C-alpha positions as CSV (number, residue, x, y, z in Angstrom):
1,M,0.0,0.0,0.0
2,T,2.9,2.4,0.8
3,T,4.3,1.7,-2.7
4,A,1.0,2.5,-4.3
5,L,0.7,5.8,-2.4
6,C,4.3,6.8,-3.4
7,R,3.7,5.9,-7.0
8,G,0.5,7.8,-7.1
9,A,2.1,10.9,-5.6
10,L,5.1,10.5,-8.0
11,V,2.9,10.3,-11.1
12,G,0.8,13.2,-9.9
13,F,3.8,15.4,-9.3
14,C,6.1,14.4,-12.2
15,F,3.5,14.2,-14.9
16,V,0.5,16.3,-13.9
17,A,2.3,19.1,-12.0
18,A,5.0,19.3,-14.6
19,S,2.4,19.6,-17.3
20,F,0.6,22.3,-15.4
21,G,3.9,24.1,-14.8
22,I,4.6,24.3,-18.5
23,N,1.1,25.6,-19.3
24,Y,1.3,28.1,-16.4
25,L,4.6,29.5,-17.5
26,F,3.3,30.0,-21.0
27,A,0.2,31.7,-19.7
28,Q,2.3,33.8,-17.3
29,R,0.3,32.7,-14.3
30,G,1.7,32.9,-10.8
31,A,3.4,30.2,-8.8
32,R,0.8,30.3,-6.0
33,L,-2.0,29.3,-8.4
34,W,0.2,26.6,-9.8
35,L,0.8,25.2,-6.3
36,I,-2.9,25.1,-5.6
37,D,-3.8,23.4,-8.8
38,A,-0.9,21.0,-9.0
39,G,-1.3,20.2,-5.3
40,Y,-4.9,19.3,-5.8
41,H,-4.1,17.0,-8.7
42,T,-1.1,15.4,-6.9
43,L,-3.4,14.6,-4.0
44,Q,-6.0,13.2,-6.4
45,F,-3.4,10.9,-7.9
46,T,-2.2,9.9,-4.5
47,L,-5.7,8.9,-3.6
48,F,-6.0,6.9,-6.8
49,G,-2.8,5.1,-5.8
50,L,-4.4,4.4,-2.3
51,V,-7.5,3.0,-3.9
52,L,-5.6,0.8,-6.3
53,G,-3.2,-0.3,-3.6
54,L,-6.2,-1.4,-1.4
55,W,-7.9,-3.1,-4.3
56,H,-4.9,-5.2,-5.3
């Protein structure tokens, strides 16, 4: 289960947050807004990892 949580957080941060970062830099949005949006989706993917870890 710990592995699933770590993998979910890693995917959320590395793929989703990085993708948001590129878009936010292009749109010239602030880092604070990026932290809110990227943090939300990182948490979401961490919960996905938790559900999949408990299911398997």
